[in-house]
Each structure stands twice: as C-alpha cells, then as structure tokens.
N, C-alpha and C positions, 0 to 999 in steps of 0.2 A: 162647278162642284169638284171637290178633290176626294177621290175614293181611296180608302186605305185598306189594310189587310183584313180588318174585321169584316169587310163586305164578303170576301170569299169564305172566311172561317165560319161565318154565320149563314152561309148559303143565301145571301141576299142580293145576288147579282140581278135577277130579273126584276125585283122590286126597285132596285136602284135605277135600272134602265128605264122603267116606267116613270119614275119620278123625274128623271132627267128630261125625258121626252115631254112630260106635261108642263114642266117649267120652261121648256124651250131653251135649255141650258147647254153650255159646253162643259166637257168633263176632262179632268186630268187624273192620273193615277200616281200614287206615291211609288217610290222605287221598289218597295216590297209588296206591291199590289197590282202587278201587271196582269194578273188573272182576274181582276175585279170587273173589268170592262172588256167586251169583245174587241179584238184588235181591228176588226172591220167596221166598227161603229163609226158613222160619219161625224159624230159629235166629239170624238176622242181627239184631244190636242196632243197627247203624248204623256211623258213622265214629267212630274214637277220636281224641282230641287237641283242639287249640284250635279247630278248625272242626267238631268232632264233635257227637254226640248225647248228651243227658244220661243215657240208659239205660246207656251203657257205664260211666260213673263210678258209677252206682247199683249195678251188679253188682259192681264192683271193691271196694266197701265191705263186701261180705258174705263176706270170707275165702276167696275163690276162689284157685285156682292159675292163673297166666297163662302160656300157651304162645305165644310169638312165632314165627311161621312166615314166613320169607322177608322179614324186615324188620330194619333196624338201629335201629329206634325213634328216628329223628331228632327234633329238638325239636318240630316241628309235630305229631308223632305222640304223643310222650310227655308233651307239655305238658298241663296241666289234670288230670293223673292222678297220684296218689301211689303210686309203686311200692315205697316203702321198707318197707312192712309186709306185702307179699304175696310168696309164692315165685314166681319167674319161671324158666321153662325156655325154651330157644330152639332153633330148627332152621333152618339155612340156610348160605349160603356165607360169611357174616360175622357176628360176634357183635354183639349190640345194645348201645346206649349206656345200658343199665341193667344192674345186677348180675343175673347169671343163670348157670344151668348150661347150657352150650351144646353142641349136637351139630352138628359141622361136616359139611357135605355140599355137593357140587357137582352132585348129581343129586337135586334136591328131590323130583321125582315118585316116583322109586324108593324113596327113604327114607320118604316118607309112606305109600306103598303097603305097605312092609314093616312099619311100625308098625301100620297098620290090620289087616294080616293076623295080627298077634300078639294081637289083641283079638277077643273073641267078637262076632258080629253081633248087633245088637239085634233084638227081635221086630218084625215088620212092623206098624207102627202109625204112621200119618201124623200129624205134629204139625199142629194146626190153627192155632196162633198162638204167638207168642213170649211168654215170661213178662213181658218188659219191651218194650212197644211203643217203636219208635224215635222218641220225641218230639223236637221241635226246640228249639234255643235260642230265647230270646225277646228280640230286640233291642227298643229303645224304638220305640213307634209313631211313624211319620214321615209328615208330610202335605205334603212339598215337591212340586215339579214332577215330571212324568214318571211312569215306571212303577217300582213297588217291586221290589227285588231278588227277593223270593220269588215275585212274580207273573211276572217274566221267566222264572225257572227252571221254574215250573209249566207255562208255555206250552211251553217247550222240551221238557219231559218228555212232554207230550201229543203233540207233533208229530214229534220226531226218531224215525225208524223203527228197528225191530230191525235189527241188523247194522251200524249206523252206528258209526264210530269218533269219539270225542269228545276234543278237546284243549283243556285249560283253562289259561288264563294266570294270572298272579299278581294279588294285590291284592284289593279288595273283590269284584270279579267272581269271582275264583277261590274266595274263601271262600263266597260264595253258591252257586256251582255245586257245590262239594264237599258243602255241607250239604244242598241241596235237590234236586239233579239226579242221578238214578241212571244207571248204565251201561246200555247196550243189550245185549240177549242176542246173543251171538256177536260183539260189538264190543269194541274196546279203549277204555280211559278213562285218559288220560295227563294228569298235572297238573304244572305248572311249580313244583316245590318245590326246596329246597336251593339249589344254585348255578345252577339252570336260568335264572332271571332273567326280567325282563319282556320280552315279545316272543317268547319261546321257542316259544310255541304256533303261530305263523305258519309258521315253517320246518319245525317238526316235523309239523304237520298236512299241509302240502304234500308232504313226503317220504313220509308214510304213504299219501297218495292215489296216488302213483306206484306204491307197492308192493302195495296191497291193493284189492280191488274194493269197490264200494259207495260210500256217501256218507261224507264226512268233515266234521265240524262243528268249527270253531275258535271258542272263546268267550273273548273278551278285552276288556279295558277300553280306553278311548281312550289312556291313558298307555302301555299296551303297544303299541297300534297305532303311536304316534309313535316307538317304539323300532325296530321291525322290520316294521311293517305293509306296507311297500311290496314285500315278498316276494309280495304278491298278484299282482304282475306275472307271476311265474312260473306261477301257477295259470291266469292268463288266456292266456298264450302256449301252454300245453299243454292248455287246455280241461279242466282237472281238476274233478271233481265235489266241490268244496269250498265249503261255506257258511261265511262269516265273520260271526259275530254279534258286533258291537262295541257294548259297553255304554258309552255316552258320558255321563259325569257331569262333564265339563269340569274334570278335576282328577286328580292322583294322590290319589284320595279316601281311601285307607287312611292315607296320610301326613297328610292334613288332619285325619282323626279323631285321629291321634296328637298332632298339634299342639294340638287342642282339649282332649284328655284329660290329656296329660302336661305341656304347656307353657302352660296357661292360655288358649290361643287368642289370644294377644296379637299374633301375626304369622302369616303363611303364605307359604311359598315354593311352594306346591303347587296353588293355584287357577289355572286357565287362562282366557284369553279364549275366548269361545264358538267352537266349530268345527262345521261341517256336513259330517261325514265322508262320508256316503252321497252327497250331491249333489256333493261335491268329486271323489270317485272316479268317479261317473257321468260327470262332465264330462271327467275325465282319460282315461277308458277307454270310449269309445263302444261300446255293445253289452254292457257289463258290467251284469248285473241288480242294481240297487241299490234299497233301500227304507229309509225312515226312519220310525220309529214312536214316538209319545209316549203311546199308550194301549194297554191290554191287547188290545183288539179289533183295532187296527191291527197290533200285533205278531203276533197269531195269524194274521191274514189274510196278512201278508207271509211268515211262516214256512211256511205251507201252500203258498204259490206257489213259493217257492224250493226246497222239498223235491222238487218234480216237475221242476225245471230240471236239464238234463244237464250244464251247465257250471258255472263258478264264480259265486258270488253274494255279495252283501253285505247284511246287515240291521243297520242302526244303531238302537239303542233308547235313548231319552233317559231318563236317571235323574238323581236329585238328588245333588249333591256331599255333602250333609250327612247322608245316611242312614247309620246305623251297621249294618254287616254282622253276620251270625251268626259272631262271632269272640270266643271266650271271654275273652281278656284285656281286651277293650273293655267287657265286661258285668259285671265285678266291681264290687261296691259299695265295695271298698277301694282303688280306683285312686287313686294319689297325684297330686294336682294340682301337679306340680313347676313351678318357675319357673327359667329358665336364660337365658343370654345370647341375644340375637337380633340381627338386622342393625342395629337402631337403637342398640345399644351401641357400634357400630364406625363412628362418623361420621368418624374420622380414624385415620391409621396408629398414632398413639401409644396410643389406647385399645384396640387389638386385642390386644396381649399380656396386658393386665389382664383383658380379657374371656375369653380362653382360660384364664387362670389360675382365674377364677371357675368356669368350666365344669368 
C-alpha cells in the first residue's frame, strides 16, 4: 500500500493502519506523507519515489498488488518505480497519475474503515520486524567542508521532540530530510512538492505555529531562504515557537548537481558568493536567538538549546555545495552527460537565435 498526504489531512491514519494490518500488507509513504504512518510501524518500508528507500522498489519487483491511498502519485512519488507490470488499485478523492482501478471517496476515513470491517481481523501476533528493512540510497562519499546532509538530519532526528510539526522546503535539503528524517508522533510533516516552490516552508510553518500548539521546525536551504526567508519577521513579532534550520551550501545546490551531471559542469548560474545568514539575522533582529554550526557537535549543541527556547530561533548549518543528495535520478550509472548551450555561446545578440536553435 502507498499512503499519500490525504491520509493525514483527512485524519485517517488509524483506519489506514487497521486496513494494512487486516490485509497483512506492507506500506510505503509518498514523500509528502511521512506523517501518514507511524515511523515505528514494522510494516513500513519507507518512502516511495525519487527520494525514497530501496526496499520499496525491491518489494514492487515481486508481483505485488499496489493500493494507492490518498495520493495522486505525482512524479516525485511514482518516479524510480515501474508500475507498468503490476496491478494498481486506488482509493481517494482524485485518481492517480498511473493506470488504476479507482474508488472515489471524499470521506477517506469512513471508506477505509468500511473496507477493513469487511475483512477478518488477523490473530493477535505482534510483528517484530519488516521483511525489508528501510535501507537508504547511497550517494557518493563526499569530503568537502561543513556537515554532511545525513549527519544534519540524524541530529535533527535525535533532538526534535514528539509532537513537533516539521516543514521541509525544496532542493537538496528537502531530499535529505525526506530520506533521513522521520515525522514526530502526533506532529505534521509537510513537504514543498509540486507547485509549492522554494521558500514555501517559511510561510507555511509560521501559519502552522499560529494554529497549533507546540514546536514548529522549518528546514530549508539558503536558496529557499533567499526566496521567502524574511517571513521570519512575522515569527519574531508574534514570538512564535518556530525554529528555522537553514542548510547553507552557498548555492542552489540541486541545480549545481544537475549542471555537473547533465551539462558537463562547464558553467554554473547557481553558485553563490558566501553568506553568513545566522550572524546577519542576529544583527538585523536583536534578541533573535541565532546559531551557526559547521560541525556535528556544534549543530547538536545549538539544536538542543533552541528546542528549549520559547520564541523563534535560527540555526544555520554549513554544508558543501558539491555533495550529492539521496535523490535517485542523480545516482543512476546511466546518467547522460549532455552538452548544451551556455551563456558563453551568447556573446552577442546575433549568436543567441542559433544557440536557442541548437538547444
């Protein structure tokens, strides 16, 4: 079964868990639905799709039936998995973008409860472990400056408390968070996918902090911060308990990786001059708790301090521009090293049309 974001939005988590159990099924979550299934559920394979875990694809190869629940299976969810040779059923308010037999419902919790009630309950026998452990993708080892993405997320996983709401922005930071960082019990986990766009998590996290009690954590890259990060001012004015974790790799780093893999690395529009975001915000907003960390130890110390702070806070963590994230399209050995036009092809207005034609 593949659980999507509608499961949490419709508060159908318990009904889904019951149906999964009665079907004796394994379950994966879409990248934007990590809060749909408890992370300790022994039936959970992990995340499906281009930021997902290999166990999901391994199971799909064994002739299973796939039941999509509350997901339209957008490209980030269906990518890296071949659905052409397996039967697909779907349940939810909208049909998925894969061929399926679809059951339309606008009351997902009641529909799942009705389906579970039609099935016999399984004997009381606790499952000790999953058949397929949710192993991780393996990006190339990187020894650049700063903290590695997986180390950042493991620190956050240790420190962010139960009940916290997590908002994850786009790019390398988002891919790393989706892959390595689990949802908190009783908390929401919202990801900027689709048309959400870079910087979405700042406004969304602040809005959540107005509406829900407890800690909100926004996880975003420096590129996303430069889009909409000054919404931090709203959190400051209203003393909202929001922690902004800004992963600073001085680039639109996912775009840098694409330039290197697909365009031969012969140019870059996406590397930035260095910035010092935490110290800059601290100078701009006296009283705002700000930390910058370039080691795992400093990051953990900073996170533990801000988690006990009642108002807004910022933790900047320094990472490398050139580290490749856990993102399946970047890890394929068959990536084509395309060459195409770049800005050096266009030294004058006359060469521009020819350059476009070549592209």
